[in-house]
N, CA, C and O of each residue as an XYZ file, in Angstrom:
732
protein
N     192.195     70.982   -101.577
C     190.994     71.429    -99.835
C     191.503     72.195    -98.423
O     191.150     73.108    -97.677
N     193.174     70.634    -98.648
C     193.591     70.862    -97.417
C     194.045     72.183    -96.847
O     194.038     72.573    -95.679
N     194.340     72.625    -97.677
C     195.005     73.941    -97.465
C     193.828     75.020    -97.491
O     194.181     76.061    -96.936
N     192.504     75.051    -97.995
C     191.848     76.242    -97.751
C     191.151     75.784    -96.554
O     190.513     76.527    -95.808
N     191.312     74.447    -96.396
C     190.769     73.948    -94.274
C     191.683     74.147    -93.346
O     191.071     74.132    -92.278
N     193.205     74.390    -93.084
C     193.804     75.273    -93.236
C     193.830     76.313    -92.685
O     194.138     76.582    -91.523
N     193.376     77.187    -93.829
C     193.477     77.888    -93.657
C     192.128     79.154    -93.198
O     192.129     80.333    -92.843
N     191.188     78.200    -93.432
C     190.411     78.650    -92.135
C     190.209     78.525    -91.009
O     189.629     79.153    -90.122
N     190.810     77.533    -91.123
C     190.728     76.830    -89.132
C     191.533     77.995    -88.951
O     190.794     78.707    -88.271
N     192.613     78.643    -89.141
C     193.352     79.663    -88.213
C     192.680     81.199    -88.632
O     193.309     82.176    -88.225
N     191.580     81.413    -89.331
C     190.863     82.041    -89.657
C     189.683     82.125    -88.495
O     189.328     83.120    -87.862
N     189.381     81.292    -88.448
C     188.738     80.945    -86.899
C     189.560     80.730    -85.953
O     189.239     81.552    -85.094
N     190.491     80.087    -85.544
C     191.187     80.838    -84.189
C     191.902     81.837    -84.344
O     192.710     82.062    -83.443
N     191.866     82.542    -85.232
C     191.623     84.011    -84.843
C     190.605     84.941    -84.296
O     190.666     85.951    -83.595
N     189.410     84.092    -84.988
C     188.857     85.394    -84.630
C     187.830     85.008    -83.472
O     186.835     85.622    -83.088
N     188.440     83.661    -82.981
C     187.946     82.826    -81.293
C     188.889     84.037    -80.554
O     188.345     84.747    -79.708
N     189.938     84.192    -80.810
C     191.028     84.999    -79.700
C     190.678     85.761    -79.824
O     190.833     86.605    -78.942
N     189.684     86.193    -81.389
C     189.688     88.260    -81.069
C     188.190     87.667    -80.133
O     188.011     88.310    -79.099
N     187.669     87.103    -80.267
C     186.456     87.030    -79.865
C     186.365     87.304    -78.111
O     185.753     88.281    -77.678
N     186.905     86.529    -77.392
C     187.945     86.308    -75.636
C     188.431     87.383    -75.187
O     188.007     87.777    -74.101
N     189.206     87.970    -75.720
C     188.895     89.753    -75.958
C     188.119     90.171    -75.823
O     187.576     90.313    -74.727
N     187.652     90.619    -77.046
C     186.630     91.471    -76.952
C     185.391     91.172    -75.459
O     184.983     91.947    -74.594
N     185.077     89.527    -75.755
C     184.513     89.713    -74.227
C     185.027     90.295    -73.459
O     184.824     91.509    -73.473
N     185.758     89.839    -72.624
C     187.474     90.585    -71.628
C     186.690     92.023    -71.941
O     185.797     92.537    -71.268
N     186.990     92.262    -72.543
C     186.911     94.180    -72.923
C     185.202     94.846    -72.355
O     184.771     95.821    -71.740
N     184.731     93.758    -72.943
C     183.046     93.668    -72.840
C     182.750     94.252    -71.121
O     182.310     95.300    -70.646
N     183.304     92.824    -70.492
C     183.128     92.455    -69.583
C     183.912     93.946    -68.265
O     183.422     94.484    -67.272
N     185.161     94.093    -68.918
C     185.440     95.521    -67.999
C     184.821     96.970    -68.059
O     184.756     97.841    -67.191
N     184.324     96.941    -69.561
C     183.534     98.020    -70.069
C     182.508     98.261    -68.865
O     182.427     99.334    -68.268
N     181.571     96.894    -68.522
C     180.850     97.089    -67.686
C     180.709     97.290    -66.488
O     179.848     98.042    -66.031
N     181.826     96.417    -65.571
C     181.918     97.325    -64.539
C     182.467     98.423    -64.007
O     182.631     98.758    -62.834
N     182.879     99.231    -65.597
C     183.387    100.593    -65.293
C     181.939    101.547    -65.383
O     181.803    102.717    -65.026
N     180.776    100.493    -66.070
C     180.314    101.639    -65.797
C     179.442    101.571    -65.218
O     178.645    102.509    -65.249
N     179.268    100.778    -64.668
C     178.330    100.489    -62.835
C     179.030    100.784    -62.196
O     178.380    100.744    -61.151
N     180.120    101.143    -61.888
C     180.731    101.935    -60.831
C     180.699    103.444    -61.248
O     180.685    104.220    -60.293
N     180.690    103.861    -62.180
C     180.562    105.382    -62.349
C     178.854    105.715    -62.149
O     178.383    106.628    -61.471
N     178.117    104.721    -62.926
C     176.911    104.748    -62.273
C     176.454    104.305    -60.536
O     175.464    104.710    -59.927
N     177.234    103.620    -60.170
C     176.887    104.201    -58.667
C     177.343    105.219    -57.836
O     176.610    105.531    -56.898
N     178.489    105.851    -57.995
C     179.302    106.737    -57.985
C     178.098    108.003    -58.285
O     177.804    108.884    -57.476
N     177.543    107.834    -59.589
C     176.994    109.144    -59.716
C     175.963    109.475    -58.682
O     176.050    110.512    -58.025
N     174.591    108.266    -58.461
C     173.918    108.130    -57.165
C     174.381    108.782    -55.982
O     173.650    109.513    -55.314
N     176.050    108.441    -55.590
C     176.295    109.192    -54.339
C     176.006    110.189    -54.524
O     175.108    110.715    -53.866
N     176.806    110.964    -55.707
C     176.580    112.001    -55.859
C     175.243    113.263    -55.671
O     175.006    114.265    -54.997
N     174.801    112.675    -56.434
C     173.111    112.982    -56.361
C     172.546    113.029    -55.244
O     171.665    113.810    -54.887
N     173.214    111.893    -54.454
C     172.287    111.871    -52.766
C     172.689    112.710    -52.335
O     171.815    113.385    -51.792
N     174.036    113.268    -52.227
C     174.682    113.938    -51.240
C     174.647    115.224    -51.789
O     175.525    116.023    -51.464
N     173.906    115.492    -52.448
C     173.964    117.294    -53.905
C     172.430    117.016    -52.807
O     172.399    118.098    -52.220
N     171.550    116.416    -52.406
C     170.210    116.838    -52.461
C     170.800    116.598    -51.146
O     171.869    117.123    -51.458
N     170.880    116.450    -50.643
C     171.529    116.139    -48.608
C     172.060    117.845    -48.386
O     171.515    118.625    -47.605
N     172.785    118.048    -48.931
C     173.354    119.490    -48.858
C     172.301    120.154    -49.425
O     171.813    120.720    -48.447
N     171.449    120.535    -50.638
C     170.842    121.628    -50.659
C     169.577    121.311    -49.761
O     168.766    122.208    -49.526
N     169.417    120.075    -49.279
C     167.845    120.418    -48.274
C     168.724    121.327    -46.725
O     168.195    122.288    -46.166
N     170.040    120.757    -46.314
C     170.578    121.155    -44.898
C     171.223    122.845    -45.789
O     171.813    123.448    -44.892
N     171.295    123.754    -47.194
C     171.117    124.608    -47.012
C     170.115    125.287    -46.924
O     170.187    126.466    -46.578
N     168.546    124.475    -47.326
C     167.738    125.135    -47.807
C     166.679    125.357    -45.959
O     165.838    126.199    -45.641
N     167.432    123.859    -44.954
C     166.882    124.756    -43.682
C     168.313    125.689    -43.137
O     168.058    126.673    -42.443
N     168.835    125.582    -43.245
C     170.299    126.322    -42.759
C     169.166    128.434    -43.674
O     169.263    129.439    -42.970
N     168.659    128.502    -44.545
C     168.549    129.517    -44.905
C     167.232    129.854    -44.376
O     166.414    130.131    -45.254
N     166.857    129.899    -43.307
C     165.964    129.756    -42.791
C     166.000    131.034    -41.760
O     167.064    131.094    -41.143
N     165.209    131.897    -41.498
C     165.250    133.039    -40.999
C     165.155    133.277    -39.866
O     165.539    134.441    -39.755
N     164.687    132.649    -38.267
C     164.792    133.535    -37.929
C     164.401    135.053    -36.268
O     165.086    136.032    -35.972
N     163.614    134.750    -35.885
C     163.046    136.231    -35.097
C     163.139    135.626    -33.431
O     162.299    135.049    -32.740
N     164.379    135.993    -33.193
C     164.983    136.361    -32.054
C     164.446    137.467    -30.908
O     164.207    138.571    -31.400
N     164.277    137.385    -29.845
C     163.731    138.392    -29.117
C     162.565    139.069    -29.279
O     162.314    140.237    -29.573
N     161.540    137.605    -28.900
C     160.155    138.303    -29.276
C     159.952    138.992    -27.904
O     160.412    138.498    -26.875
N     159.222    140.190    -27.920
C     158.231    141.448    -26.774
C     157.208    141.147    -27.227
O     157.309    140.412    -28.209
N     155.826    141.506    -26.810
C     154.526    142.038    -26.561
C     153.901    143.323    -26.261
O     152.832    143.137    -25.681
N     154.123    144.342    -26.409
C     154.194    145.839    -25.171
C     152.939    145.644    -25.512
O     152.504    145.194    -26.572
N     152.423    145.968    -24.659
C     150.374    146.549    -24.570
C     150.689    148.286    -24.527
O     151.194    148.831    -23.545
N     150.311    148.971    -25.710
C     150.181    150.275    -25.724
C     148.564    151.263    -25.275
O     147.425    150.861    -25.517
N     148.929    152.601    -24.581
C     147.096    152.938    -24.483
C     147.456    153.811    -25.988
O     148.508    153.661    -26.609
N     146.310    154.757    -26.408
C     146.199    155.239    -27.368
C     146.311    156.191    -28.047
O     145.796    156.675    -29.055
N     148.011    156.665    -26.486
C     148.322    157.558    -27.215
C     150.018    157.026    -27.408
O     151.073    157.566    -27.075
N     149.726    155.750    -28.086
C     151.355    155.086    -27.684
C     152.188    154.777    -26.527
O     153.219    154.188    -26.852
N     152.062    154.989    -25.302
C     152.232    154.975    -24.716
C     152.352    153.426    -23.672
O     151.415    152.853    -23.115
N     154.151    152.954    -23.662
C     153.333    151.500    -22.614
C     153.396    151.452    -21.680
O     154.283    151.908    -20.958
N     152.104    150.658    -21.296
C     151.241    150.187    -20.314
C     151.603    149.101    -19.448
O     152.029    147.991    -19.770
N     151.368    149.588    -18.258
C     151.840    148.762    -17.544
C     150.682    147.252    -17.378
O     150.689    146.026    -17.263
N     150.052    148.086    -17.445
C     148.553    146.645    -17.461
C     147.512    147.246    -19.021
O     147.198    148.274    -19.620
N     147.254    145.155    -19.064
C     147.169    144.959    -20.759
C     145.466    145.673    -20.672
O     144.763    145.959    -21.642
N     145.053    145.863    -18.929
C     143.160    146.252    -19.589
C     143.316    147.658    -20.260
O     142.602    148.185    -21.114
N     144.304    148.062    -19.719
C     144.534    149.600    -19.448
C     144.798    150.077    -21.546
O     144.439    151.144    -22.044
N     145.515    148.866    -22.347
C     146.133    149.163    -23.886
C     144.281    148.485    -24.545
O     143.558    147.519    -24.301
N     144.225    150.032    -25.685
C     144.143    150.320    -26.752
C     144.861    149.218    -28.057
O     144.498    149.231    -29.233
N     145.441    148.732    -27.743
C     146.657    148.081    -29.443
C     147.783    147.443    -28.838
O     148.291    147.950    -27.838
N     148.348    146.104    -29.468
C     149.595    145.453    -28.638
C     150.721    145.950    -30.030
O     150.590    146.019    -31.252
N     151.860    146.232    -29.033
C     152.846    145.948    -30.460
C     153.895    144.781    -29.947
O     154.209    144.367    -28.832
N     154.336    144.409    -31.469
C     154.990    143.114    -31.057
C     156.509    143.549    -31.881
O     156.493    143.842    -33.077
N     157.880    143.543    -31.012
C     158.452    143.909    -31.111
C     159.843    142.174    -31.102
O     159.910    141.254    -30.287
N     161.085    142.569    -32.987
C     160.975    141.197    -31.877
C     162.590    141.439    -33.705
O     162.614    142.596    -34.123
N     163.245    140.788    -34.193
C     164.592    141.547    -34.515
C     164.161    139.655    -34.757
O     163.530    138.717    -34.269
N     165.283    140.158    -36.160
C     164.682    139.391    -37.954
C     166.218    138.755    -37.995
O     166.790    139.631    -38.644
N     167.256    137.726    -37.682
C     168.359    137.404    -37.523
C     168.624    137.253    -39.161
O     167.942    136.926    -40.132
N     170.490    137.824    -38.835
C     171.293    138.322    -39.604
C     171.488    136.683    -40.418
O     171.759    135.937    -39.477
N     171.465    135.754    -41.840
C     171.713    134.729    -42.608
C     171.794    134.641    -43.757
O     170.949    134.660    -44.651
N     173.422    134.487    -43.738
C     173.839    134.633    -44.896
C     173.468    133.956    -46.051
O     173.665    134.224    -47.236
N     172.893    133.028    -45.504
C     172.563    131.939    -46.867
C     171.151    132.308    -46.761
O     170.862    131.677    -45.744
N     170.188    132.836    -47.079
C     169.064    133.568    -47.143
C     168.890    134.275    -48.091
O     169.635    135.252    -48.017
N     168.260    134.282    -48.982
C     168.157    135.609    -49.707
C     167.291    136.249    -49.302
O     166.150    136.050    -48.885
N     168.486    137.773    -49.592
C     168.013    138.945    -49.123
C     167.087    139.661    -50.122
O     167.330    139.289    -51.270
N     166.105    140.570    -50.044
C     165.210    140.648    -50.673
C     164.113    141.165    -50.219
O     164.817    141.871    -49.497
N     162.339    141.714    -49.767
C     161.122    141.390    -49.725
C     160.450    140.678    -49.045
O     160.184    139.756    -49.816
N     159.842    140.400    -47.832
C     159.828    140.125    -47.270
C     158.127    139.946    -46.562
O     157.946    140.644    -45.564
N     156.994    139.128    -46.991
C     155.657    139.660    -45.891
C     155.868    139.037    -44.052
O     155.644    137.843    -43.853
N     156.046    139.417    -43.545
C     156.046    138.799    -42.079
C     154.443    138.256    -41.520
O     153.435    138.718    -42.055
N     154.384    137.602    -40.799
C     153.310    137.316    -39.609
C     153.101    137.060    -38.595
O     153.817    136.292    -37.953
N     152.392    137.442    -38.281
C     151.581    136.990    -36.980
C     151.181    137.017    -36.196
O     150.343    137.907    -36.056
N     151.448    136.038    -34.984
C     149.939    135.291    -34.668
C     149.238    136.409    -33.185
O     148.612    137.386    -33.596
N     149.255    136.386    -32.912
C     148.713    136.051    -30.868
C     147.396    135.829    -30.909
O     146.359    136.047    -31.534
N     148.153    134.995    -29.433
C     147.042    134.054    -29.405
C     146.630    134.404    -27.537
O     147.461    134.413    -26.629
N     145.392    134.614    -27.425
C     145.150    135.404    -26.097
C     145.105    133.891    -25.223
O     145.051    132.712    -25.573
N     145.168    134.734    -23.670
C     145.388    133.333    -22.274
C     144.122    132.672    -22.971
O     144.292    131.496    -22.646
N     142.749    132.703    -23.863
C     141.980    132.057    -23.943
C     141.918    131.137    -25.016
O     141.179    130.154    -25.060
N     142.468    131.382    -25.603
C     143.218    130.524    -26.847
C     142.658    130.689    -28.354
O     142.519    129.805    -29.199
N     142.334    132.271    -28.468
C     141.685    132.305    -29.370
C     142.781    133.198    -30.560
O     143.102    134.279    -30.066
N     143.246    133.034    -31.625
C     143.938    134.095    -32.803
C     143.767    135.423    -32.583
O     143.108    135.542    -33.616
N     143.775    136.229    -32.265
C     143.872    137.533    -32.033
C     143.854    138.064    -34.066
O     144.775    138.115    -34.881
N     142.149    138.402    -34.216
C     142.757    139.157    -35.582
C     141.657    139.884    -35.537
O     140.882    139.775    -34.586
N     141.289    141.274    -37.219
C     140.550    141.705    -37.347
C     139.325    141.323    -38.372
O     139.533    140.300    -39.024
N     138.160    141.951    -38.596
C     137.376    141.360    -38.731
C     137.364    140.593    -40.445
O     136.502    140.045    -41.132
N     138.611    140.878    -40.590
C     138.240    139.939    -42.363
C     139.241    138.991    -42.042
O     139.801    138.437    -42.988
N     139.655    138.629    -40.596
C     140.270    137.121    -40.772
C     141.534    136.696    -42.014
O     141.545    135.547    -42.457
N     142.429    137.599    -42.440
C     142.827    137.452    -43.337
C     144.076    135.513    -43.108
O     144.509    134.685    -42.306
N     144.019    135.847    -44.277
C     144.954    134.055    -43.754
C     146.565    133.909    -44.699
O     146.983    134.704    -45.541
N     147.217    132.652    -44.222
C     148.401    132.682    -45.400
C     148.590    130.699    -45.098
O     148.029    129.759    -44.534
N     149.693    131.007    -45.878
C     150.076    129.161    -46.690
C     151.322    128.976    -45.164
O     152.084    129.813    -44.681
N     151.078    127.611    -44.799
C     151.908    127.397    -43.889
C     151.647    126.098    -44.078
O     150.482    125.705    -44.024
N     152.663    125.256    -44.323
C     152.629    124.037    -43.767
C     152.027    123.047    -44.666
O     152.045    121.845    -44.402
N     151.322    123.691    -46.066
C     149.666    123.514    -47.033
C     148.408    123.333    -46.048
O     147.687    122.336    -46.098
N     148.221    124.372    -45.169
C     147.334    124.922    -44.838
C     147.055    126.485    -44.465
O     148.031    127.170    -44.159
N     145.676    127.108    -44.480
C     145.936    128.462    -44.427
C     145.441    128.293    -42.785
O     144.736    127.510    -42.148
N     146.404    129.743    -42.458
C     146.106    129.799    -40.833
C     145.720    131.003    -41.084
O     145.798    131.532    -42.193
N     145.160    131.661    -39.801
C     144.510    133.497    -39.557
C     145.736    133.783    -38.786
O     146.304    133.042    -37.984
N     146.099    135.152    -39.212
C     147.453    135.406    -38.721
C     146.599    137.117    -38.270
O     145.582    137.608    -38.762
N     147.337    137.554    -37.385
C     147.042    138.743    -36.172
C     146.927    140.251    -37.709
O     146.142    141.068    -38.189
N     148.561    139.647    -37.871
C     148.969    141.006    -38.987
C     150.370    140.943    -39.028
O     151.069    140.544    -38.098
N     150.736    141.305    -40.015
C     151.697    141.078    -41.396
C     152.310    142.778    -41.314
O     151.868    143.750    -40.702
N     153.328    142.643    -42.081
C     154.532    143.846    -42.430
C     154.312    143.279    -43.361
O     153.537    142.334    -43.502
N     155.195    143.961    -44.381
C     156.436    143.865    -45.411
C     157.963    144.336    -45.134
O     158.145    145.522    -44.856
N     159.303    143.260    -45.215
C     160.339    144.310    -45.077
C     161.378    143.499    -45.864
O     161.557    142.378    -46.340
N     162.077    144.943    -45.701
C     163.604    144.210    -46.839
C     164.353    143.857    -46.817
O     165.263    144.474    -47.370
N     164.663    142.521    -46.149
C     165.015    141.807    -45.259
C     166.932    141.742    -46.455
O     167.116    141.013    -47.430
N     167.665    142.467    -46.020
C     169.510    142.684    -46.432
C     170.163    141.673    -45.775
O     171.359    141.950    -45.677
N     169.711    139.985    -44.989
C     170.556    139.429    -44.742
C     171.306    139.975    -43.172
O     171.926    139.148    -42.503
N     171.166    141.436    -42.691
C     171.276    141.575    -41.707
C     170.533    141.248    -40.394
O     169.801    140.279    -40.589
N     170.462    141.669    -39.229
C     170.106    141.892    -38.170
C     168.819    143.208    -37.711
O     168.951    144.248    -37.066
N     167.407    142.484    -38.485
C     166.797    143.444    -38.696
C     165.376    143.902    -37.204
O     164.663    143.046    -36.680
N     165.349    145.124    -36.924
C     164.475    145.542    -36.069
C     163.093    145.613    -36.611
O     162.731    146.388    -37.497
N     162.181    144.533    -35.862
C     160.906    144.657    -36.138
C     159.701    144.446    -35.623
O     159.394    143.483    -34.920
N     158.558    145.889    -36.167
C     157.861    146.695    -34.903
C     156.184    145.851    -35.773
O     155.958    145.903    -36.982
N     155.804    145.562    -35.334
C     154.279    144.930    -35.549
C     153.398    145.482    -34.558
O     153.570    145.559    -33.341
N     151.712    146.130    -35.787
C     150.690    146.266    -34.603
C     149.944    146.106    -34.496
O     149.655    146.419    -35.651
N     148.393    145.626    -33.813
C     147.669    144.812    -33.591
C     146.193    145.901    -32.404
O     146.123    146.113    -31.194
N     145.481    146.217    -33.341
C     144.570    147.288    -32.883
C     143.284    146.472    -32.638
O     142.718    145.856    -33.541
N     142.842    146.509    -31.312
C     141.164    144.823    -31.283
C     140.381    146.638    -29.872
O     140.666    147.373    -28.927
N     139.369    146.283    -30.874
C     138.215    147.623    -30.462
C     137.492    147.117    -28.976
O     136.876    147.837    -28.190
N     137.717    145.934    -28.877
C     137.057    145.183    -27.623
C     137.991    145.223    -26.253
O     137.507    145.382    -25.132
N     139.350    145.061    -26.511
C     140.903    145.499    -25.676
C     140.932    144.362    -24.786
O     139.933    143.643    -24.784
N     141.845    144.090    -24.072
C     142.883    142.818    -23.846
C     142.112    142.073    -22.500
O     141.024    142.485    -22.097
N     142.766    141.026    -21.922
C     142.909    140.434    -21.033
C     143.983    139.692    -20.244
O     144.617    138.828    -20.851
N     144.281    139.946    -18.862
C     145.501    139.118    -18.563
C     145.862    138.137    -18.736
O     145.079    137.200    -18.894
N     146.668    138.048    -18.756
C     147.530    136.329    -18.786
C     148.155    136.102    -19.388
O     148.856    137.039    -19.772
N     148.483    134.520    -20.060
C     149.933    134.358    -21.131
C     149.107    134.215    -22.379
O     148.028    133.686    -22.645
N     150.162    134.987    -23.147
C     150.178    135.735    -24.778
C     150.721    135.059    -25.598
O     151.603    135.764    -26.088
N     150.723    133.417    -26.366
C     151.776    132.914    -27.800
C     151.348    134.320    -28.695
O     150.364    134.842    -29.219
N     152.754    134.537    -28.490
C     153.241    135.364    -30.097
C     154.172    134.205    -31.476
O     155.234    133.610    -31.294
N     153.633    134.207    -32.290
C     154.460    132.874    -33.061
C     154.861    134.471    -35.078
O     154.134    135.321    -35.592
N     156.177    134.028    -35.369
C     156.287    135.306    -36.026
C     156.443    134.233    -37.221
O     156.557    133.036    -36.956
N     156.442    134.652    -38.384
C     156.029    133.874    -39.505
C     157.561    134.732    -40.944
O     158.007    135.878    -40.885
N     157.747    134.194    -41.460
C     158.805    134.318    -42.458
C     158.875    133.151    -43.591
O     158.744    131.956    -43.330
N     159.048    133.554    -44.576
C     159.216    132.453    -46.110
C     158.516    131.186    -45.934
O     158.952    130.081    -46.260
N     157.153    131.495    -45.274
C     155.755    130.131    -45.094
C     156.328    129.752    -44.136
O     155.488    128.961    -43.707
N     157.579    129.687    -43.079
C     158.096    128.794    -41.821
C     158.013    129.431    -41.084
O     157.749    130.632    -41.130
N     158.382    128.269    -39.550
C     157.911    129.784    -38.072
C     158.984    130.107    -37.693
O     159.569    129.302    -36.968
N     159.541    131.173    -37.972
C     160.412    131.814    -37.934
C     161.053    132.516    -36.249
O     162.138    133.064    -36.052
N     159.937    132.242    -35.246
C     160.279    132.290    -33.388
C     159.147    132.543    -33.042
O     158.319    133.208    -33.664
N     159.004    131.901    -31.772
C     157.653    131.849    -31.053
C     157.695    131.888    -29.752
O     158.445    131.060    -29.234
N     156.865    132.912    -28.744
C     157.357    133.186    -27.442
C     155.938    133.413    -27.054
O     155.016    133.861    -27.734
N     155.966    132.857    -25.350
C     154.843    132.927    -24.507
C     155.374    134.297    -23.541
O     156.426    134.533    -22.947
N     153.994    135.103    -23.724
C     154.453    136.414    -22.894
C     153.178    136.787    -22.058
O     152.188    137.281    -22.598
N     153.284    136.409    -20.116
C     152.340    136.315    -19.779
C     151.975    138.778    -19.646
O     152.679    139.653    -19.141
N     151.073    138.827    -20.134
C     150.870    140.320    -19.000
C     149.639    140.686    -18.089
O     148.534    140.144    -18.101
N     149.919    141.359    -17.575
C     149.536    141.444    -16.242
C     148.024    142.856    -16.632
O     147.333    143.291    -15.710
């Protein structure tokens, strides 16, 4: 019996040693897993941050915004009271991060009295979750290079002298704006 008991004691001792080694190994693997999870979370946050920066960098900007009064024969006039329509001129700046292709550009012209100039249909587009009335729109083929754009607005009622605000929207974002004084 003693011999059998000694055999069992050796087995118990070896199993205890093996158990201690397995516990150490388990703790080490858990540390590695938690460290890897932490690294994965940090990498995910950085990827999200970079994705946001790329999205922000991909915004198309409008520069050189001008508002030109035109008479009935499409000649520029110096006095807005002689104008029968307006031309908004601007350049969509080249941006390598932006997706090339067809886009609709919306222009809002706010008159000196604070009203958005629009046609009788009062067409709208979506901007930051709300519907905005726009003055005119134009489809353009943007190929990541500077693109000169002209948008026309006809108004049967005539125009008044003062400060006009012109806002240009592309891809659901404000691409540029300018306050322009017309005499």
